[in-house]
C-alpha positions as CSV (number, residue, x, y, z in Angstrom):
1,M,57.9,-17.6,77.3
2,K,56.9,-14.5,79.2
3,R,59.6,-11.8,79.4
4,W,60.1,-10.9,83.0
5,V,61.4,-7.5,84.0
6,P,62.3,-6.6,87.6
7,R,60.1,-3.9,89.2
8,L,61.1,-3.8,92.9
9,R,64.1,-2.3,94.7
10,T,65.4,-4.4,97.5
11,V,68.0,-4.7,100.2
12,S,68.3,-8.3,101.4
13,T,69.5,-9.8,104.6
14,Q,68.7,-13.3,103.5
15,P,71.6,-15.8,103.1
16,S,72.4,-16.2,99.5
17,R,75.5,-16.1,97.3
18,T,74.1,-12.9,95.8
19,S,71.4,-10.6,97.2
20,A,70.2,-7.3,96.2
21,T,71.0,-4.0,97.8
22,A,68.3,-2.5,95.6
23,A,66.4,-3.5,92.5
24,T,63.7,-2.5,90.1
25,T,63.2,-1.6,86.5
26,M,61.0,0.6,84.4
27,S,59.2,-0.7,81.4
28,A,60.7,-0.8,78.0
29,E,58.2,1.8,76.9
30,A,59.4,4.1,79.6
31,W,63.0,3.6,78.6
32,S,62.0,4.4,74.9
33,M,60.1,7.5,75.9
34,A,63.0,8.8,78.0
35,R,65.5,8.2,75.2
36,L,63.3,9.9,72.6
37,W,62.7,12.9,74.9
38,H,66.4,13.2,75.8
39,A,67.7,12.7,72.2
40,G,66.2,15.9,71.1
41,R,68.4,17.9,73.6
42,S,71.4,19.7,72.0
43,R,74.6,19.2,74.0
44,P,77.9,17.3,73.9
45,T,77.7,13.5,74.3
46,V,78.8,12.4,77.8
47,A,81.2,9.4,77.7
48,L,81.2,7.0,80.6
49,T,84.0,4.8,79.2
50,R,86.8,5.6,81.7
51,R,87.7,2.6,83.8
52,I,87.2,4.0,87.3
53,V,84.0,6.0,88.0
54,A,84.2,5.5,91.7
55,G,85.5,3.1,94.2
56,S,85.5,1.9,97.8
57,R,87.9,0.0,100.0
58,M,87.1,-2.0,103.1
59,G,89.0,-4.8,104.7
60,G,91.9,-4.5,102.2
61,M,89.6,-5.1,99.2
62,R,89.1,-2.5,96.5
63,T,85.9,-2.2,94.5
64,V,85.9,-0.3,91.2
65,V,82.8,1.1,89.7
66,R,82.9,1.4,85.9
67,A,80.6,1.5,82.8
68,A,79.2,-1.9,81.9
69,R,80.7,-3.7,78.9
70,P,79.1,-6.3,76.6
71,E,81.0,-9.1,78.3
72,D,79.4,-8.2,81.7
73,A,76.0,-9.3,80.6
74,P,76.1,-13.0,81.8
75,A,77.3,-11.9,85.2
76,L,74.7,-9.2,85.4
77,G,71.9,-11.7,84.5
78,L,73.1,-14.1,87.2
79,L,73.4,-11.4,89.9
80,M,70.1,-9.9,89.1
81,V,68.0,-13.1,89.1
82,E,69.6,-14.8,92.1
83,S,69.5,-11.6,94.2
84,W,65.9,-10.7,93.3
85,L,64.6,-14.1,94.0
86,A,66.5,-14.3,97.3
87,A,65.5,-10.8,98.5
88,H,61.8,-11.0,97.7
89,R,61.0,-14.5,98.8
90,E,59.0,-13.2,101.8
91,Q,58.0,-9.9,100.3
92,I,55.7,-10.8,97.4
93,P,52.9,-13.3,97.1
94,D,54.1,-16.9,96.8
95,T,52.4,-17.4,93.4
96,A,54.2,-14.4,91.9
97,W,57.5,-15.5,93.3
98,Q,57.0,-19.0,92.0
99,A,56.2,-17.7,88.5
100,R,59.4,-15.7,88.5
101,A,61.5,-18.6,89.7
102,A,60.0,-20.9,87.0
103,E,60.3,-18.6,84.0
104,W,62.9,-15.9,84.7
105,T,66.4,-17.3,84.0
106,P,69.8,-15.7,84.3
107,E,70.2,-16.2,80.5
108,A,67.0,-14.3,79.8
109,S,68.1,-11.5,82.1
110,A,71.6,-11.4,80.5
111,H,70.0,-11.1,77.1
112,G,68.1,-8.0,78.3
113,W,71.3,-6.4,79.8
114,A,73.2,-7.1,76.6
115,A,70.6,-5.4,74.6
116,L,70.6,-2.4,76.9
117,I,74.5,-2.1,76.8
118,A,74.4,-2.3,73.0
119,D,71.7,0.4,72.9
120,I,73.7,2.7,75.1
121,A,76.8,2.3,73.0
122,A,74.8,3.0,69.8
123,T,73.2,6.2,71.1
124,D,74.9,9.5,70.7
125,V,73.1,11.1,73.7
126,P,72.1,8.2,75.9
127,A,69.3,8.5,78.5
128,D,70.5,5.4,80.3
129,V,73.4,4.8,82.7
130,L,74.5,1.3,83.5
131,L,77.5,0.8,85.9
132,V,79.0,-2.2,87.5
133,A,81.1,-2.8,90.6
134,E,84.0,-5.2,90.3
135,D,86.3,-6.6,93.0
136,D,90.0,-7.1,93.0
137,S,89.7,-10.2,90.9
138,G,87.6,-8.5,88.3
139,A,84.4,-10.3,89.3
140,V,81.2,-8.2,89.0
141,V,79.8,-7.8,92.5
142,G,77.2,-5.1,91.9
143,L,75.2,-3.1,89.3
144,V,73.2,0.1,89.1
145,H,71.0,1.2,86.2
146,G,69.6,4.7,86.0
147,V,67.7,6.7,83.4
148,V,66.9,10.3,82.6
149,R,63.2,10.9,82.4
150,G,61.1,13.9,81.5
151,V,58.8,15.2,84.2
152,G,56.0,17.2,82.7
153,D,57.1,20.7,81.8
154,G,59.9,20.7,84.4
155,P,63.6,19.7,84.0
156,P,64.5,16.0,83.4
157,A,64.9,13.9,86.5
158,G,67.3,11.1,87.3
159,E,65.7,7.8,88.3
160,I,67.4,4.7,89.7
161,S,65.8,1.6,88.3
162,S,68.1,-1.1,89.5
163,L,70.7,-1.5,92.2
164,Y,72.1,-4.9,93.2
165,V,75.1,-5.9,95.4
166,A,76.3,-9.4,95.9
167,H,75.5,-10.7,99.4
168,D,79.1,-11.2,100.4
169,Q,79.9,-7.6,99.5
170,H,77.3,-6.0,101.8
171,R,78.4,-3.4,104.3
172,R,81.6,-2.7,102.3
173,G,80.4,0.6,100.8
174,V,79.7,-1.0,97.4
175,G,76.0,0.0,97.3
176,T,76.8,3.5,98.3
177,S,79.5,3.8,95.7
178,L,77.2,2.6,93.0
179,L,74.4,5.0,94.1
180,K,76.7,8.0,94.2
181,A,78.4,7.1,90.8
182,A,75.0,6.8,89.2
183,A,73.8,10.1,90.6
184,Q,76.8,11.8,89.2
185,A,76.5,10.1,85.8
186,L,72.8,11.2,85.7
187,R,73.7,14.8,86.6
188,D,76.2,14.7,83.7
189,L,73.2,13.9,81.5
190,D,71.5,17.0,82.7
191,A,69.2,15.3,85.2
192,V,68.0,17.4,88.1
193,G,67.6,15.5,91.4
194,L,67.2,11.8,91.9
195,R,64.3,9.5,92.6
196,L,63.3,5.9,93.0
197,S,60.6,3.6,94.4
198,V,60.9,0.7,96.8
199,L,58.5,-2.0,97.8
200,T,57.0,-0.7,101.0
201,A,57.4,-4.1,102.7
202,N,61.1,-4.0,102.0
203,L,62.3,-2.4,105.2
204,P,66.0,-3.0,104.7
205,A,66.0,-1.2,101.4
206,R,64.1,1.7,102.8
207,A,66.6,2.0,105.6
208,F,69.4,1.9,103.1
209,Y,68.0,4.8,101.1
210,E,66.9,6.8,104.1
211,A,70.4,6.6,105.6
212,R,71.7,8.1,102.4
213,G,69.4,11.1,102.5
214,G,66.4,9.8,100.6
215,Q,63.2,11.7,101.5
216,Q,59.8,10.0,101.3
217,V,57.7,11.8,98.8
218,G,54.6,9.6,98.5
219,P,53.1,6.2,98.0
220,G,52.9,4.2,94.8
221,T,52.1,0.7,93.5
222,T,53.7,-1.9,91.3
223,D,52.2,-4.8,89.4
224,E,53.9,-8.1,90.0
225,D,52.2,-10.9,88.0
226,G,48.8,-9.4,88.6
227,H,49.4,-8.5,92.2
228,L,49.2,-4.8,92.9
229,L,51.8,-4.1,95.6
230,P,52.4,-0.9,97.6
231,T,55.6,1.0,97.1
232,T,57.2,4.0,98.8
233,L,58.7,6.8,96.7
234,Y,62.0,8.4,97.6
235,A,63.7,11.5,96.2
236,W,66.8,13.6,96.6
237,S,66.4,17.2,95.4
238,D,70.1,17.4,94.7
239,G,71.7,14.1,93.6
240,S,75.0,15.2,95.0
241,L,73.7,15.2,98.5
242,L,73.9,11.5,99.2
243,G,75.0,10.6,102.8
244,G,75.8,7.3,104.4
245,D,78.6,4.8,103.9
């Protein structure tokens, strides 16, 4: 079976039990290169094991952002697959969407998240940051994955590769809390600035990032099942300067 990986960030307004505030991922090769590059740096290990990284409260409900744990993998897989398929139904070619729907299962996605969580735990100086948002009941309602990447001869940069929020948690500050927490965690790993790419057709996602200070820095493309789709690149020169609610 083909191993699907998400490549597109999204903010969805489609009705679904879960939908993405933002989502994409880089290739396994990019992850490995980032880890190898960063592992050579000499500095203390940064621990993201404290329970509360950040939080938000709206309508009497509190959301806690914390480091992902192995037992979160099934919930992450379900959130990722359902939200990605719901958000991109009208944004990518139908054949590409149908291929995803047929072959990309929550179980397969959960397996990938479990491997990443284990890899982060086993690495003295991780290049990856994986955080989850949980509600008052302890249910996972959002996730964000970021990575530190080398950029030529310059300093390493922080890159957001996935950001999802459950549909019923939209407009509660969950996505913003996840984004800010990831930016801080990446700064703790010596990343300078923050960047990401979003499907150009995904206007809700673009509005989300622009409202939080993201500046367009150029066009790009992403390959989805053989379809080359245009993307828009966003950057923050200082990851601490994230506006919006």
